[in-house]
N, C-alpha and C positions, 0 to 999 in steps of 0.2 A: 602466169600472166592473166590479168583481168580480162573479162569478156569485152569491155568497152575500151580497152587500151588500143591505140593505133598500131597498125602493123601486124596484128594478130589475126587469127581465123575466128572472126566473130560469129560465123554462122553456127559453129558447134556449141558456143557458150552463150547463145542468146537465151535469156530466161523466159522470154515470151513464147519460145517454142515455135517460132515461125519458120526457122531454117531457111531453106532455099526458096520458100514461097515468097518471102518478103524481100529477098535480095539484099540490097544495100540500105533498105528503109530502116532507120533506127527509131522511129516513133512508136507510140503505143498501138495496140490492136484497134481495128476499125470497129466502133460500137454499132454503127449502122449495119455493118455486115453481120455482126453477131445477132442483132435483133431480127434481121431478115431471116437468118437461119432458124431462129426459134419460131418465128411465124410460119415458116414453111413446114416445120415438123408438126405444129399444131394443126395446120391446114390439112396435112396428110392424115392426121388422126381423125379429123372430122369428115374425111372422104373427098377432099379437094385435090387438085393437082399441085405438084410442087412448082416453085418459081425459079428453077434452075435451067430452064430452056434457053436456047441460043437466041441471040438477037435482042434488040432493045424492046421490041413489042412483047416478046415473051417475058422479059424481065418486068415490064410495066404491068402486064395483066396478072402475073404471078404475085407481085407485091400487093395489088389491089385486092385480089381474092384472099391473100393471106391476112391482110388487115381486117377484112370483114369477118373472117372466120374467128379471129381472136376476139373481136368484139362480141360475137355471139357466144363464144365460150365463157367470157367473163360475165356476160348477162345471165347465162345459164347457171353459173356458179352462185351468183348473187341471188337468183330466184330460189335455188335449192336451199341456200343458207337461210333466207328469210322464211321459207316454208318450214324448215326445221325449227327455227327460232320461235315461230308462232304456234307450233304444234305441241310443244312441251311447256309446262308451267309447274310451279311449286305452290303447295298449300301449306301454310304454317300451322303450328300446333294450336294457335289461338283462333284459327280461321276454319270456316267451312265454305266450299265452293259450290255454287249453284250453276249448273250447265244447262243452257238453252240451245236446242237444235232447231234451226229455222224459226226461232222465236217461241218454240214450245218447250215446256219443261222436259228435260231428259233425265237428269240424275243429280244427286248431291254427293260431292266428293269429300272424302276425309283427308286429313293431313298427309302429305307425301308428294312425290313427283308424279304428275298426271299428264295425260295426252288428250288433245282435242283435235278436231278436224278444222283446219284453217278455213276462214270465210264461211263456215257452216255453223260451228259451235261458238256460242258466246258464254264467257265465264264471268260470274260475279262473285267476288270474294267478300265474305261477311265475317267480322270478328264477333265471336259468340261468347268469349270468356271475359271480356272487358266490362266492367260495371260503369255505366254511364249515368250522368246526372242531369236532371231537368228541374227548372225552377218555375214556381207558379205563385202569383201574388194577386190579391184583389180585395175589394171591399164588397161585403155582401150582408144580407139580412138574416137574422137569427129567427128562431121560432117565436120568440116574444117581441118581434118587430124592432129589434135594435141593430144598429150598424156596427160591424166589426171588420177589422182588416187582418187578413190571415196571410202569412208567408209560409209556403210549403216547398219542400225539397223531395223529389222523387228519384230514387236510385233504381235502375233497371238494367237489363241485359237482353240480348237476342236469344230467345229460346228455340225458335224454329226459323232456320235460314231461308227455307223455301217460302214460307208465308211472309217473312219480312221483305223478300225481293219481289214477289209476284202479287200479293193480295192488296197492298196499299201503296199508292204512289209516293206519299210523303209520310213515313212513320213518325217522324218527330212532331209534325203538325198534328197528326191524329192523336198522339200521346198528349200533347198540350190541350187539345179540345176535351179529351176524355178526362184528364186531370181536373180541369176547371169544372166540368159537369159533375164529377163525383164529389169534389170539395163543396160546391154550392149546395148540392143535395144534402150532404151530411150536416153542414152548418145550418141550413134551413130547417133541419129536424132537431136542432139542439137549442138550448137556452143560452143567453149571453154569459151567465155565470159558469156554465159548463165549458164553454169555449175558452173563456179567459182564465179559468183557474184549474179545477181538478179534472175536468173532462178532456184536457188536451191530448193526453196519451190515448184515451179511448177513441177520440176523434181521429187520430192518425191511423189506428187499426181499422176503423170502419172505412175510411177513405181508401186505404190500401186494398181491402177486400172488394169494394165496389169498383175501383179502378181496374183491378185484375179481371173482374167479370166483364167490364166493358171491352177491354182489349181482347179477351177471349171471344166475345161475340163478333168483334170486328175482324178477327183473324189476322191481327197485326204481327204475330210471331214474337211479341215482346213479353218478357217475364219480369214482374215487379219484385225487386229485392227488399226494399224498405221505403217507407214514407215517413218523413220527419216534419212535424209542425214546428218550424223554427221560432215563430213569434205570432202572438195574437194580441191586438191592441184595439182599444176603443177609438172612436173618432177624436180628433184633436181638441175640440171645445170641452169635452167631458173627461179628459184624461186626469186632471187634478182631482176631480170628485171621485173618479174611479180609484185613484191611488189611496185616497182616504178610506174608501171602502175596503181596499185590500189590507191596509194597515189594521183596520178594525177586525177583519177576519183573522189576521195573523195573531192579534191579541186574544181573540176568542180561542183560537187553536192552542195558544200558549197556556191560557187559563185551563182549558180542558186537560192538557197534558199535566199541569201541576195538580189539578184535582184527581186525575187518575193516579198520579204518583202518591198523593196523600192517601187515597183509597187503598192502594196496594200496601201501604205501610200500616194503616189502622186496622183494616179487616183481618189480617193474620193475627195481630195482637189481640183483637177482640175474640177471635176464634180460640186463641190459646187460653185467654182468661175464662171463656165459657167452658172449655174443656177441663180446665183446672177446677172450676166450681163444680162441674158435674162429677169429677173424680172425688172431690172432697165430700160432696153429698152422698156419693155411693159409699165412701169409707165411713161416714157418719151413720149411714143406714146400717151397714154391716156391724158397726160398733154397738148401736142401740139394740139390734136384734140379738147379738151375742150376749150383751149385758142382760137383756130380758131372759134369754135362755138360762144364763147363769143364775139369775135371781129365782127363776122357776125351779131350777134344780136344787138350789139351796133351800127354798121354801118346802119342797117335797121332802128333803132330808130332815128339815126341822119339824115338819108335820109328823114324820115317823117317830122322832124323839119325843115330841109333845104327847103323842098318844101313849107312850110308855110312862112318862113322868110329867104330868101336866103342871103341877105346882112348881117343881124345880125349873122347868122350862120357862114358865111364866116369869119367875123371878129373874132368871138369866136374861130373858128378852128385855125385861124392864131395866135392868142394870145397863145393858148394851145401849138401850135407847137414851138413857141418861148420859152415858159416856159420849155419845154422838152429839147430844144437845149441848152439854156443858163443855165439850172440847172446843166448840166454836164461840164460847162466851168468855168475856174478860172478868167475870165475877164467879166465885165458887162459894157455895154455902155448905158448911160441914155441921152435921148433927152429932153432937157428942153425947155419950151415954152417962158421963159423970154428972152432968147438970142439965137443966132444962134450957139453958141459954144456947143460942146459935152463934157460932163464930163467923165473923165476916172478914174476908180477906179482900182488901181493896186492890185487886190485881190491875184494874183499869188505870188507877193512878200510878201504880208501879211501872206499867208499860208506857205511860205517856212520856216519861223521861228517857225512854230507850231510843238510841240513835242507830242508824245503819252502820254496819261494820266498816264500809268503804268510805264513809263521809267524815269520820273522826277517828283519831288514834287514841282516845281516852280509854284506859283499861277499866275504869269504874263502871262504865255503861255495860261492858261485857260481863263483869261480875254480877251486876244487878240482873241482867237477863238470865244468867246462869242460876241465880237464886230463885227466880220465879219459876224456871223450868223444874228445878229440884223440888220446890214446894208443890207444884202441880203433880209431879210424879208421886210424891208422898200421899197426897190426897187420893189419887186414883188407887194407890196400893191399899189405903185404908178401906176404900169402898170394896175392893175385891176381898179383903179379909172379912169384912162384914158379910159379904155374900156367901163366902165359904162357911162361915159360922152358922148362918141361917140354914144353909143346906144340911149341915150336920144335925142341927136341931130338928129339922123336919123329918129326918130319917129315924 
């Protein structure tokens, strides 16, 4: 039988567990009574008296004291939770925490879970790894009293968290003032051509060095990463003229590069030719020296032979001289012993009709050249025969 069916014993099957205390009451449990019991227990834990006394007065005073104690307990829990929440904090890997105790520097905390005393310690977290960017632009005078507009970008980060928090009230404003001062100082020490053309990179380096020096003197705790000169322009009214000058300089640079290229091509060739001529001259020198030595050795040998047989040697030298002279001549004279007449061989006319072998295929020219060569050999042989005859006669 169900617990709520009529006619049954509902006291034993009551799921609310009230049993005989609730009698025939079939409603839900009294929430006010349950809350009152909880407050009484909390009041007893805090040292108060329970609210279960007899009489209406006792019940009233117990409920009032129990409610006040609960409020105090809740307030205490909230205070403790707030204190615990304010006592612990976390420092990220990109941050450093500067702790001030009663307004005075206490310590610098590294990344991790940290503790502070509430209402006494103040914590300032600073990002030290992020690279920040600041812009600067202005119109200023150069060393040669010309106006120029310079746009500058500064990349920086926090190098010293303590100095960044304590030394300067507004680090960004201090950086802007220092950047403007360093830029104007360096531009004022440079000419317009250097700022606008080739000196921009060097200008950025000088500005970076001077700006870092300023920030170090200020104790700003900032570290310069890089300074970029984004643009340098002359004033508007003279920009067209300046562009013409720029084009002329570009043409000049181009011509210089072409000339350098031509120089790099010609100079090695000239050096090679000079080296070749030097080597040829050295070879000719060695050739002449060796030929002279050979002639000297031959002359010494001939001298020894001449001392032994002067007449024969003289005759032999005479014949050799004639051979050398007549060998380069187109005419040959032959002295015959049979008569007093001298035979003339017109070799010059015979050689006039001779053609090169590669220019004509006529075989007659080849035969004519062969006859002339044969005749010349015969004449030379006759001279040698006469020489041998004279040598035998002299003996």
